[in-house]
N, C-alpha and C positions, 0 to 999 in steps of 0.2 A: 504494500500500500504506500503511495507517495506520502511524504512527510507533510507537505503543505496542506492537503485536505484534512489530514488528521489534526494538525495544529489548529486550523480554522474551526473544525468541529468542536475541539476542546474549548477554544476561545468562546465560541457561541454558547456552549453549554455553561461555561463559567458566568457569562453575562446573564443568561436566563436564571441561573441559580442565585446569583447575587441580587437580582432584582425581580423576585417572583411577583406574579400578578396577584393582587390582593382583592380584586373586584368580586371574586367568587366567595370570599369570606364574609360572614355576617358581621356587621359592625358590633363592637364590644361596648357594653354599658360603661359609663364613667366609674361605676362602683365595682367593676369586674375584679380588680385586684383585692378589694376588701372582701368580696364573696369567696375568693380563692383562699385568702388568709383565714377567714372564718371556717371554711371547710377543713383546712389543715388543723386548726385548733380543735374542732369537733372530733377529728380523728385521734388526736393526741389525748383528749379527755376520755374518749371511748376506751382507749387502752389503759391510761393511767388510773382512772377511777376504779377499774376492775382490779388492777395490781394493788391498789391501796384499800381494797375491800370496802368501798363506799356503798356498794349495792345498787348503784345506778348507772353503771357503765353502759348498759344497753340504751339508756335514755339518750345518749349522745349520738348513737347510730340512728335512732328514730328522729332526733332533731335534724340530722343531716338529710334523712329521707324527706322530711317536711320541707327543708330548704330547697332541695332539688325539685320537688314538686311545685314549689312556689316560684322558683327563679330560673330553672333550666328550661328555657324556651326552645332550645334546639339540642340535638345530640352532641354537638361540639362543646357547648357550655356544660352539659351534664358530664361529659367525659373529663373536662378540665377540673370540675368540682370533685368528681370521684377520685381522680388522680391526686388532688391535693389532700383529700380526706385520708386516703391510703398512705400518703407520704407522712402525714402527721402521726398516724398509727404506727407505721413501721419504724420511724426514727426512734420512738420511745420503746418499742418492742425490742430493738437492738440494744438499748441502753439500760433499761430497768427490768430486772427479773423479780424483784421484790420492792415493796414500798420503802422509800428512804425519805429523810427530811428534804432532800433536794427534789424528789418526785412530788412531795406534798406542796412545796413552794411553787413548783412549776404548775401544779393544778390551780393554786390560788391565783397566780399571775395570768394563766390562760382563761380562767373564769372571768377575771376583770377585763382582760383584753377583748375577749369574745363579746362580753356585754357592751363594752364601749363601741366596738365595731357595729353591732346590731343597732344600738341607739343612734349612732351617726348616720348609718344608711337610712334608717327610718326617718330621722329628722330631715335629712337632705332630699330624699327622693320619693317619699310617699306622697300620695295625693291627698 
């Protein structure tokens, strides 16, 4: 194969890859980042509350399901939210096998952060 057509083809591929067409993507809500962070927090709480024997770990999975039902208007957003939830769960699953003071502190901080995010989204964007 001649080198010139191969180089041209790779150059064309690089240009297309560097500047993908975004027209097919659905526009993201201005609070998308907050939703993803809240999803991650819910995943972490789902794991950590069970590790710390709070008896309500499943509540956080149900809260996530409710959030998805309310906010995931398309499969792409649902997938992003699910990935964030799972990331939050797995990060702490790899870190904590038993409840520790650090895990309890993380729970308190995540409860506060999650509440703040939910209040801010509601205050800014609800009708």
